[in-house]
Backbone as CSV, one residue per row, in Angstrom:
resi,resn,N_x,N_y,N_z,CA_x,CA_y,CA_z,C_x,C_y,C_z
1,MET,0.842,-1.179,0.000,0.000,0.000,0.000,0.888,1.243,0.000
2,LYS,0.722,2.081,-0.991,1.528,3.292,-1.098,0.955,4.394,-0.230
3,GLY,1.847,5.186,0.348,1.415,6.337,1.132,0.894,7.427,0.218
4,ASN,-0.086,8.115,0.674,-0.643,9.236,-0.071,-0.045,10.505,0.507
5,LYS,0.594,11.290,-0.366,1.286,12.491,0.106,0.333,13.439,0.833
6,ASN,-0.866,13.597,0.322,-1.834,14.495,0.976,-2.234,13.970,2.350
7,ASN,-2.453,12.653,2.453,-2.804,12.068,3.754,-1.644,12.179,4.727
8,ASP,-0.397,11.934,4.239,0.781,12.041,5.092,0.940,13.466,5.605
9,SER,0.803,14.455,4.702,0.923,15.861,5.108,-0.153,16.229,6.104
10,HIS,-1.365,15.781,5.842,-2.498,16.062,6.742,-2.241,15.461,8.124
11,PHE,-1.727,14.213,8.130,-1.441,13.540,9.398,-0.444,14.341,10.229
12,TRP,0.711,14.706,9.613,1.746,15.409,10.361,1.314,16.817,10.744
13,THR,0.532,17.479,9.899,0.030,18.813,10.231,-0.858,18.756,11.463
14,ASN,-1.699,17.746,11.532,-2.622,17.616,12.669,-1.968,17.027,13.910
15,ASN,-0.774,16.501,13.775,-0.105,15.854,14.907,1.231,16.499,15.246
16,ILE,1.430,17.735,14.825,2.721,18.397,14.954,3.185,18.511,16.407
17,ASP,2.284,18.654,17.348,2.686,18.773,18.749,2.245,17.565,19.580
18,SER,2.073,16.439,18.912,1.628,15.229,19.616,2.820,14.475,20.195
19,SER,2.544,13.554,21.091,3.619,12.726,21.656,4.239,11.860,20.561
20,LEU,3.444,11.449,19.589,3.954,10.659,18.466,4.975,11.470,17.665
21,HIS,4.654,12.718,17.371,5.567,13.568,16.605,6.827,13.857,17.410
22,ARG,6.689,14.103,18.711,7.864,14.355,19.548,8.773,13.126,19.594
23,ALA,8.176,11.941,19.696,8.973,10.701,19.709,9.688,10.522,18.372
24,TRP,8.973,10.735,17.271,9.580,10.614,15.947,10.716,11.621,15.790
25,SER,10.502,12.857,16.213,11.527,13.902,16.107,12.771,13.522,16.897
26,GLY,12.566,12.998,18.101,13.686,12.584,18.937,14.487,11.463,18.298
27,LEU,13.793,10.464,17.761,14.486,9.341,17.117,15.197,9.788,15.842
28,ALA,14.554,10.660,15.070,15.174,11.161,13.837,16.431,11.968,14.170
29,PHE,16.363,12.810,15.206,17.527,13.600,15.593,18.656,12.690,16.074
30,GLU,18.312,11.694,16.857,19.311,10.740,17.341,20.010,10.056,16.165
31,ARG,19.242,9.688,15.170,19.792,9.035,13.976,20.773,9.958,13.245
32,VAL,20.393,11.229,13.096,21.274,12.214,12.461,22.588,12.311,13.243
33,CYS,22.486,12.364,14.562,23.693,12.458,15.399,24.602,11.255,15.193
34,LEU,24.014,10.060,15.154,24.807,8.843,15.000,25.483,8.773,13.626
35,LEU,24.945,9.492,12.658,25.559,9.556,11.335,26.637,10.643,11.253
36,HIS,26.796,11.417,12.334,27.755,12.526,12.342,28.730,12.431,13.521
37,ILE,29.167,11.224,13.830,30.074,11.027,14.961,31.413,11.732,14.720
38,ALA,31.893,11.726,13.485,33.163,12.416,13.188,33.044,13.902,13.512
39,GLN,31.890,14.504,13.201,31.675,15.924,13.492,31.531,16.170,14.991
40,ILE,30.934,15.233,15.704,30.827,15.354,17.160,32.233,15.330,17.766
41,LYS,33.068,14.402,17.308,34.436,14.326,17.810,35.207,15.600,17.474
42,GLU,34.995,16.126,16.275,35.666,17.370,15.884,35.215,18.527,16.784
43,ALA,33.909,18.618,17.058,33.385,19.683,17.920,33.947,19.574,19.339
44,LEU,34.230,18.353,19.779,34.814,18.141,21.104,36.324,18.398,21.102
45,GLY,36.891,18.579,19.919,38.326,18.805,19.818,39.144,17.541,19.994
46,ILE,38.547,16.395,19.667,39.228,15.115,19.887,39.364,14.298,18.602
47,SER,39.339,14.967,17.458,39.445,14.247,16.180,40.688,13.370,16.123
48,GLY,41.782,13.843,16.697,43.037,13.115,16.633,43.252,12.111,17.754
49,VAL,42.287,12.001,18.661,42.424,11.080,19.792,41.806,9.738,19.414
50,LEU,42.588,8.671,19.541,42.078,7.335,19.267,40.922,7.047,20.223
51,SER,39.811,6.560,19.676,38.652,6.292,20.529,37.806,5.173,19.936
52,ASN,37.014,4.564,20.789,36.012,3.594,20.383,34.648,4.215,20.627
53,VAL,33.742,3.985,19.708,32.398,4.546,19.805,31.422,3.383,19.874
54,TYR,30.543,3.424,20.858,29.575,2.342,21.002,28.390,2.795,21.857
55,SER,27.358,1.951,21.850,26.236,2.149,22.775,26.441,1.154,23.910
56,TRP,25.674,1.342,24.982,25.874,0.495,26.161,24.556,0.350,26.899
57,ARG,24.356,-0.797,27.494,23.171,-1.015,28.322,23.473,-2.040,29.400
58,THR,22.726,-1.923,30.481,22.855,-2.893,31.560,21.486,-3.107,32.195
59,GLU,21.321,-4.278,32.748,20.097,-4.565,33.503,20.268,-4.047,34.930
60,ALA,19.180,-3.924,35.633,19.220,-3.473,37.020,19.958,-4.504,37.887
61,ASP,20.700,-4.005,38.863,21.396,-4.849,39.830,21.173,-4.209,41.203
62,GLU,20.184,-4.716,41.934,19.821,-4.123,43.229,20.974,-4.152,44.220
63,ASP,21.774,-5.227,44.194,22.889,-5.346,45.133,23.904,-4.219,44.952
64,LYS,24.102,-3.788,43.707,25.053,-2.711,43.420,24.369,-1.345,43.331
65,GLY,23.039,-1.328,43.455,22.314,-0.068,43.357,22.276,0.500,41.954
66,ILE,22.261,-0.391,40.961,22.279,0.032,39.563,20.888,-0.139,38.959
67,ASP,20.387,0.925,38.329,19.119,0.862,37.599,19.378,0.315,36.201
68,LYS,18.329,-0.211,35.565,18.428,-0.582,34.155,18.770,0.693,33.396
69,THR,19.819,0.636,32.587,20.326,1.840,31.939,20.695,1.559,30.493
70,GLN,20.394,2.527,29.625,20.816,2.463,28.229,21.448,3.793,27.863
71,ILE,22.604,3.719,27.206,23.301,4.911,26.726,23.497,4.708,25.229
72,ASP,22.990,5.649,24.437,23.003,5.486,22.989,24.352,5.768,22.355
73,LEU,25.159,6.620,22.977,26.456,6.940,22.380,27.489,7.230,23.454
74,LEU,28.526,6.401,23.463,29.698,6.613,24.311,30.906,6.769,23.400
75,ILE,31.735,7.746,23.701,33.010,7.893,23.004,34.085,7.625,24.047
76,ASP,34.655,6.428,23.967,35.651,5.954,24.935,37.033,6.284,24.372
77,ARG,37.659,7.291,24.956,38.880,7.883,24.408,40.141,7.312,25.052
78,ASN,41.224,7.313,24.297,42.514,6.842,24.801,43.186,7.842,25.728
79,ASP,42.602,9.022,25.930,43.171,10.004,26.859,42.480,9.936,28.223
80,ASP,41.899,8.771,28.530,41.272,8.485,29.830,40.016,9.300,30.113
81,VAL,39.271,9.624,29.060,37.978,10.302,29.188,36.964,9.527,28.366
82,ILE,35.746,9.440,28.889,34.628,8.868,28.149,33.560,9.957,28.050
83,ASN,33.118,10.252,26.819,32.002,11.175,26.624,30.728,10.360,26.588
84,LEU,29.862,10.592,27.574,28.544,9.985,27.618,27.627,10.982,26.904
85,CYS,27.255,10.658,25.678,26.513,11.599,24.842,25.006,11.367,24.942
86,GLU,24.303,12.420,25.260,22.842,12.435,25.307,22.353,13.306,24.165
87,MET,21.554,12.736,23.273,20.993,13.482,22.171,19.557,13.861,22.520
88,LYS,19.307,15.161,22.549,17.996,15.675,22.960,17.449,16.613,21.899
89,PHE,16.330,16.225,21.289,15.706,17.105,20.305,14.846,18.137,21.014
90,SER,14.925,19.358,20.539,14.085,20.449,21.029,14.005,21.472,19.911
91,ALA,12.869,22.142,19.776,12.689,23.155,18.731,13.303,24.494,19.135
92,GLN,13.924,24.544,20.300,14.588,25.754,20.801,15.746,25.301,21.685
93,GLU,16.397,26.218,22.375,17.460,25.807,23.291,16.894,24.756,24.258
94,TYR,17.683,23.726,24.528,17.232,22.652,25.414,17.485,23.048,26.862
95,ALA,16.451,22.981,27.678,16.564,23.331,29.099,16.576,22.051,29.931
96,ILE,17.638,21.857,30.684,17.717,20.708,31.584,16.923,21.037,32.838
97,THR,15.979,20.167,33.176,15.181,20.338,34.388,15.879,19.644,35.550
98,GLU,15.365,19.833,36.732,15.920,19.158,37.906,15.821,17.642,37.737
99,ASP,14.667,17.153,37.252,14.495,15.715,37.025,15.484,15.188,35.993
100,GLU,15.672,15.951,34.913,16.594,15.538,33.864,18.025,15.503,34.397
101,GLU,18.394,16.492,35.208,19.728,16.496,35.804,19.941,15.234,36.637
102,MET,18.946,14.862,37.430,19.077,13.665,38.267,19.174,12.401,37.411
103,LYS,18.426,12.336,36.309,18.507,11.183,35.396,19.911,11.076,34.807
104,LEU,20.469,12.210,34.408,21.822,12.210,33.848,22.842,11.771,34.896
105,ARG,22.694,12.248,36.130,23.596,11.838,37.216,23.495,10.329,37.477
106,ARG,22.252,9.818,37.501,22.048,8.379,37.722,22.637,7.567,36.575
107,ARG,22.408,8.029,35.343,22.914,7.307,34.177,24.448,7.231,34.224
108,ARG,25.092,8.354,34.514,26.554,8.363,34.617,27.006,7.461,35.775
109,GLY,26.347,7.579,36.919,26.703,6.756,38.079,26.513,5.266,37.822
110,ASN,25.412,4.902,37.166,25.161,3.498,36.829,26.247,2.957,35.903
111,PHE,26.645,3.773,34.925,27.688,3.357,33.984,29.011,3.140,34.720
112,ILE,29.384,4.096,35.561,30.654,3.995,36.290,30.641,2.784,37.216
113,GLU,29.550,2.595,37.939,29.451,1.468,38.873,29.469,0.127,38.141
114,ALA,28.710,0.018,37.060,28.614,-1.255,36.340,29.913,-1.609,35.623
115,THR,30.611,-0.615,35.081,31.826,-0.898,34.307,33.093,-0.806,35.148
116,GLN,32.990,-0.163,36.320,34.148,0.059,37.184,35.253,0.836,36.452
117,THR,34.838,1.712,35.531,35.817,2.505,34.798,36.542,3.462,35.734
118,LYS,37.785,3.681,35.456,38.586,4.657,36.197,38.729,5.956,35.395
119,LYS,38.167,5.961,34.191,38.248,7.135,33.335,37.265,8.205,33.811
120,ALA,37.552,9.445,33.472,36.598,10.536,33.723,35.435,10.354,32.750
121,VAL,34.213,10.532,33.230,33.032,10.394,32.381,32.368,11.760,32.265
122,HIS,32.436,12.331,31.066,31.890,13.657,30.804,30.535,13.543,30.125
123,ILE,29.545,14.200,30.688,28.229,14.244,30.055,28.277,15.280,28.940
124,THR,27.891,14.840,27.757,27.910,15.679,26.567,26.494,15.736,26.006
125,LEU,25.921,16.937,25.923,24.576,17.117,25.377,24.677,17.528,23.920
126,VAL,23.977,16.804,23.064,23.901,17.138,21.646,22.458,17.548,21.385
127,THR,22.257,18.801,21.026,20.914,19.361,20.812,20.919,20.192,19.522
128,PRO,19.759,20.390,18.914,19.750,21.208,17.694,20.208,22.648,17.921
129,TYR,19.745,23.280,19.001,19.958,24.723,19.182,20.758,25.089,20.427
130,GLY,21.438,24.128,21.001,22.266,24.418,22.156,21.530,24.234,23.463
131,LEU,22.224,24.511,24.515,21.746,24.293,25.872,21.369,25.625,26.511
132,LYS,20.184,25.689,27.077,19.768,26.896,27.789,20.478,26.911,29.145
133,LYS,21.151,27.998,29.441,21.866,28.113,30.712,20.861,28.278,31.849
134,ASN,20.944,27.401,32.830,20.103,27.496,34.025,20.823,26.794,35.175
135,SER,20.150,26.636,36.284,20.797,26.070,37.470,21.124,24.582,37.310
136,HIS,20.636,23.930,36.236,20.889,22.500,36.025,21.818,22.229,34.845
137,SER,22.126,23.250,34.050,22.910,23.034,32.831,24.369,22.700,33.116
138,GLY,24.848,22.956,34.334,26.230,22.662,34.684,26.553,21.177,34.708
139,ILE,25.541,20.311,34.665,25.768,18.871,34.633,26.494,18.455,33.347
140,ALA,26.326,19.245,32.297,26.947,18.928,31.006,28.322,19.574,30.906
141,GLN,29.347,18.748,30.722,30.696,19.281,30.531,30.877,19.817,29.114
142,ASN,30.097,19.265,28.176,30.196,19.682,26.780,28.799,19.806,26.186
143,GLU,28.665,20.719,25.214,27.429,20.791,24.445,27.768,20.968,22.979
144,ILE,26.974,20.317,22.160,27.169,20.345,20.715,25.813,20.635,20.084
145,ASN,25.802,21.462,19.018,24.535,21.775,18.356,24.626,21.461,16.859
146,LEU,23.544,21.743,16.155,23.482,21.422,14.720,24.584,22.099,13.908
147,THR,24.963,23.298,14.302,26.033,23.994,13.579,27.289,23.135,13.571
148,SER,27.605,22.529,14.695,28.781,21.659,14.784,28.622,20.400,13.929
149,LEU,27.396,19.864,13.892,27.182,18.635,13.131,27.322,18.836,11.634
150,PHE,26.976,20.046,11.157,26.973,20.281,9.715,28.009,21.296,9.262
151,ASN,28.885,21.716,10.160,29.939,22.662,9.817,31.040,21.923,9.072
152,LYS,31.350,22.348,7.892,32.368,21.664,7.082,33.712,22.326,7.250
């Protein structure tokens, strides 16, 4: 069954601010980021640093106090730093809330506890329009925006 362009346009026009559209936008942005890892590394100033790039997940471990965790992009660098990259779509500057800050802290803590890494783990936010400065934005050691992803 072929999609009808008019029906598709009508659907997205009527659902532009729906949870479905927000989920699709988030996944599409994440996909774009994963296709631009070289640009992310360049924006971080680590193009010349040998690194491994991967995703990571773990199941909950009550004995260790670890929640079930998934990280979509880790840049594990040979200079003893790991960038824990969070890709967040927003139609404007992304504002980290108190809840979001705590989620990021837990995610980093779960990763460190589960892997027993001795490397520094830097939270890196990748957003279309940058990070809005507020009392929670200090959790991110690095921020990258669309300009960095598409800057040649």
